[in-house]
C-alpha positions in Angstrom: 27.4 57.8 18.2 23.9 58.3 16.8 24.7 56.3 13.6 26.1 53.5 15.7 22.9 53.2 17.8 20.9 53.2 14.6 23.0 50.4 13.1 22.6 48.3 16.3 18.8 48.8 16.2 18.6 47.8 12.6 20.7 44.6 13.2 18.5 43.6 16.1 15.3 44.0 14.0 16.9 42.0 11.2 17.8 39.2 13.6 14.2 39.1 14.9 12.9 39.0 11.3 15.1 36.1 10.4 14.0 34.1 13.4 10.3 34.7 12.5 10.9 33.7 8.9 12.6 30.5 10.0 9.7 29.7 12.4 7.2 30.2 9.6 9.2 27.8 7.3 9.2 25.1 10.0 5.4 25.4 10.4 4.9 24.8 6.6 6.8 21.5 6.7 4.3 18.5 6.7 5.4 15.8 9.1 6.5 12.5 7.5 5.2 9.2 8.8 8.6 7.4 8.8 10.8 6.4 11.7 9.6 4.3 14.6 11.5 4.4 17.9 9.9 2.8 20.9 11.2 3.5 24.4 12.6 0.5 26.3 10.0 0.9 29.0 6.6 2.1 28.1 3.2 1.7 29.8 0.0 0.6 28.1 -1.5 4.1 28.2 1.6 5.7 26.8 1.9 2.9 24.2 -1.6 3.5 22.9 -1.2 7.3 22.9 2.0 7.0 20.8 0.2 4.5 18.5 -2.7 6.9 17.8 -0.3 9.8 17.4 1.5 7.9 14.6 -1.3 6.0 12.9 -4.4 8.2 12.9 -2.9 11.0 10.8 -1.2 8.5 8.4 -4.4 6.4 8.0 -6.5 9.6 7.5 -4.1 10.7 4.7 -4.3 7.4 2.8 -8.0 6.9 3.4 -8.8 10.4 2.0 -6.7 9.7 -1.1 -8.6 6.4 -1.7 -12.0 7.9 -1.0 -11.2 10.7 -3.6 -10.2 8.0 -6.1 -13.4 6.0 -5.4 -15.7 9.1 -5.8 -13.8 10.1 -9.0 -14.2 6.7 -10.6 -17.8 6.5 -9.5 -18.5 9.8 -11.3 -16.7 8.7 -14.4 -18.6 5.4 -14.6 -22.0 7.1 -14.1 -21.2 9.7 -16.7 -19.3 7.5 -19.1 -16.1 9.5 -18.9 -12.4 8.8 -18.8 -12.8 5.2 -20.0 -9.0 4.7 -20.4 -8.5 5.6 -16.7 -11.2 3.2 -15.7 -9.7 0.4 -17.8 -6.3 0.9 -16.1 -7.9 0.8 -12.7 -9.6 -2.5 -13.5 -6.3 -3.9 -14.5 -4.6 -2.7 -11.4 -7.3 -4.0 -9.1 -7.8 -7.3 -11.1 -11.5 -6.8 -11.8 -13.6 -6.9 -15.0 -16.9 -5.0 -14.5 -17.6 -1.4 -13.4 -19.5 -2.7 -10.3 -16.5 -4.9 -9.3 -14.2 -1.9 -9.6 -16.3 0.3 -7.3 -16.5 -2.5 -4.8 -12.7 -2.8 -4.9 -12.1 1.0 -4.8 -14.4 1.9 -1.8 -12.0 2.1 1.2 -13.0 0.2 4.3 -13.5 1.8 7.6 -10.6 3.4 9.4 -11.7 1.7 12.7 -10.9 -1.7 11.0 -7.5 -0.6 9.8 -6.6 0.8 13.3 -7.8 -2.4 15.0 -5.8 -4.6 12.6 -2.7 -2.4 13.0 -3.0 -2.5 16.8 -3.2 -6.4 16.8 -0.6 -7.0 14.2 2.0 -4.6 15.7 1.2 -5.0 19.4 0.2 -1.3 19.5 3.3 -0.3 17.4 5.9 -2.1 19.4 6.5 -5.2 17.3 9.9 -5.9 15.6 8.3 -5.9 12.2 7.0 -2.4 12.8 10.1 -1.0 14.3 12.5 -2.5 11.8 10.4 -2.5 8.6 7.4 -0.1 9.1 5.3 -3.2 8.7 2.3 -2.2 10.8 -0.1 -4.9 9.4 2.0 -8.0 9.4 2.0 -8.3 5.6 4.1 -11.3 4.4 6.3 -11.4 1.4 6.8 -14.3 -1.1 8.7 -12.2 -3.6 12.5 -12.2 -3.2 12.7 -8.9 -5.2 10.7 -7.0 -2.6 12.2 -5.2 0.3 11.7 -7.5 3.3 13.0 -8.9 6.5 13.0 -12.5 7.9 10.8 -13.4 10.8 12.6 -14.8 13.8 10.5 -18.0 13.8 10.4 -20.4 10.9 7.6 -22.7 9.7 9.4 -26.0 9.8 12.6 -25.3 7.7 10.9 -22.5 5.7 11.8 -18.9 6.4 8.9 -16.5 6.8 9.4 -13.1 5.3 7.5 -9.9 5.8 7.4 -6.7 3.7 9.7 -3.8 4.5 8.4 -0.3 3.8 10.2 3.0 3.6 7.5 4.7 5.6 4.0 4.3 7.2 2.2 5.8 4.3 3.6 3.2 1.9 2.7 0.4 4.3 -0.9 1.6 4.7 -1.4 2.0 1.0 -0.1 -1.5 0.4 -2.4 -2.9 3.0 -5.5 -1.2 1.5 -4.4 -2.4 -1.9 -3.9 -6.0 -0.7 -7.4 -6.1 0.7 -8.9 -4.5 -2.4 -7.2 -6.6 -5.1 -6.9 -10.1 -3.7 -9.7 -12.6 -4.5 -9.1 -13.8 -0.9 -10.8 -10.7 0.5 -13.6 -10.3 -2.2 -16.3 -11.1 0.3 -14.9 -8.5 2.7 -15.0 -5.9 0.0 -18.5 -6.8 -1.0 -19.7 -6.4 2.6 -17.9 -3.1 2.9 -19.7 -1.9 -0.2 -23.1 -3.0 1.0 -23.1 -1.9 4.6 -21.4 0.5 7.0 -21.8 -1.9 9.9 -18.2 -2.6 11.0 -19.3 -5.7 13.0 -20.7 -7.3 9.9 -17.8 -6.3 7.6 -15.1 -7.8 9.8 -16.7 -11.2 9.7 -15.1 -11.7 6.3 -11.6 -11.3 7.6 -11.1 -14.8 8.9 -8.5 -15.5 6.2 -6.3 -12.5 7.3 -5.0 -14.6 10.2 -4.3 -18.3 10.8 -6.5 -17.9 13.9 -9.5 -17.5 11.7 -12.7 -16.8 13.7 -10.8 -16.0 16.9 -9.0 -13.2 15.0 -12.4 -11.8 13.9 -13.6 -11.9 17.5 -10.4 -10.1 18.7 -11.0 -7.4 16.0 -14.5 -6.9 17.3 -13.4 -6.6 20.9 -10.5 -4.3 19.9 -12.9 -1.9 18.0 -15.5 -1.9 20.8 -13.2 -1.7 23.8 -11.1 1.1 22.4 -14.0 3.0 20.8 -12.3 3.0 17.4 -15.6 3.7 15.5 -15.1 7.4 16.5 -12.4 7.6 13.8 -14.9 6.7 11.1 -16.9 9.9 11.6 
């Protein structure tokens, strides 16, 4: 009888240990920024709360990667090191000089990215976001890319938008687009010269067909929702 009680106690302790080990393994798993499921009925407050919950960690992760890349390249250029790496970065970002590379590599403010994401995805409820993880409304003109068709056409022409496997991929592509396209060269130059978000966004007229009205909306979005706090 004594041995039976001892066995029962040992089994109970083993069960508790296994539960604790399983709990620790779950805590170690880093959340993936992937699937987007929006409830059928959701209020504005809850919509924004969900948006920040999804986007802020994802944008922070990508921004930190890009900032680290920028600081590393800056160090290499100033100390004349890793020239092969610098050359490859110039090719990737379509620039020629060291200064142009640093302008391209310096990531723009997170408040700008959040404001554009909120506008382009209607706070994370748009069809493009739900179906394709496309949080920034990025178009596709390459049939070899993953993409989905917009519901509206321009005349007889189908408009396509990029489809991404997860949010991190979408955010990286967005930052790369603004850093490598000649269309946004002025935007990147302003971002390199100043930390004033209100000045930097004035060079984003070409991001939308609405031009200056889009810039005004960005400014209002940043100010009203106090998005600058995410830049600290």
